[in-house]
N, C-alpha and C positions, 0 to 999 in steps of 0.2 A: 411783429413786435408785440410783446405783452406789456400792457400798461398797468402799473400798480399803484402810482401814487402821484400827487400833483406836480412833484418835481419832474418826473419822467414826462408827463404830459406837457409842462412847459417847454421841455427840450423838444419834444415832438411836434409841438404846434408852430415851432419856428423853423422846422426842417423841410427839406425838399421831399421827404417821405410824406409829410402832412399835405403838401401841395398836391403831390401824386394821388394821394387817396382822395382829397376834395375833387380832383379833376375826374377820377373814376367814378365818384359817387354822383357828380353832375351828369356824367354821360349815362349812368344806369338810371337816374331819376327821369332824364329826359326821354329814355325809352318807354316811360309810363305816361309822361305828361305831354310830349311833344312841345314843351314850352321851356326855353333855356332859362329865362329869369325865374320861373317857378322850380325848376331843377336846381339851380343855384341856391335858392332859399332852402330847399330840403337838404341839400349837402351840408349847408351851414347849421341847420337844425340838428342834423345827425351828429355833427362835430360837437354841438352843445351837450347833446345827450351824453356823448361819450365822455366829455369833460365832467358832467355831473356825476356819472357813474364813477369816474376815477376819484372824484372829490369824496364820494361816499365810501371810498376804500374797495370797491369792486375790482377784481383782477379780470381784465379782458384778454384772454389767451390767443384768440384768434381775431385780429383786427378787422380784416376786410370782410370776414363773414358777418361780424357784428354790424359794421356799418352798412353793408348791403341789405342786411335784414331790416335795420332801422329805416333806411331809405325806402325800401319796399313797402313798409307799413305806413310810412308817412304819405307815399304816393298813393296807395290803396285808399287811405282816409279821404285824401284830397279829391280823388276821383269819385268816391262815394258822395261827398259833399256836391260836387259838381252834377252828378246824376241826380241828385235831389232838386237841385236848382233847375235842371233842364225839365225834370217831370212837372214841377209846378209851372214853368213856362208852358208846357204842352197843355196842361189842364186849363190854365187862365186863358190861353188862346182858343181852345175848343169851346169854351163857354161863350165866346163872342160869335159863335157860328149860328146859333138858333137851334132848337131841338133837332128837327129833322135833318138839317145839314151836318150837324154833329154825329148823328147816328150813322148817316150814310158815310161820313168821313172816316169814323172810327171802323166800320165795317170794312171799307175799301183799303185803308192804310194799315190798321192793326191786326185785322182778322184776315186779310189777303183775299177777300171775295171779290168775284166778278161782278160787273154792272147787272148781268143777268141774275146772279144768285141773290144780289141785294134787292133787285125788283121783286123776285119771288118772295123773299122773306119779308119784305115791307108791304107787299100787295100794291105796288106802284109800277108805272110803265118803265121800261128800260131808258127811254128817252129822259124821263124825269131824273132818273139816277144819274145820267150823263150830265145834266145841267149843274147838279149840286157840287161835284168837284171842282167845276170852272168857278163857281161862286166861292169855293173854299180856297182857291188860289191867292185871293187877297189876304186871307187869314194865315196863309203860309209865309206870305211876306211879313206880316206882322209878327209871326213867330220867328223868322230868321232874324228880324231887327231886334227882338227881345233877347234872343239867344246870343247875339253878338254882344249885346250889352252885358250880359252875365259873364262871359268869356273874357271880355275886356276888363271888367270890374275887378277880377281876381288876379290880374297881371301885375 
């Protein structure tokens, strides 16, 4: 369907084709977000963007590619924002560890180093290295709780 003006959009928005397009957009958005409510919001926002473009007189020749591209861009922006929130939570959580625990945790979890490699790098015993990840488990619980809050706050 090519949408050329507001009259055509008004007819389109009350049609079965509109509902079918929305349903496909929701499914597509959900493939990015794994969140039905968020996917529905993105599909609605894509339809609003379509409506605005039609109102401005833009001719949309290929409706579904336009909508899918719009939904994809909305989903990627959403995920980028989520990623920034998660990074902030990780950094805030790691600050709660104390300097040595944070260093060992980062080397272990982010650099993939073994306990032996960390011990050599830091000049401490392997037993000392083994103790710190156990201490860090408490912080992982705090991290998971904070992460859950971020995820739930955006739904």
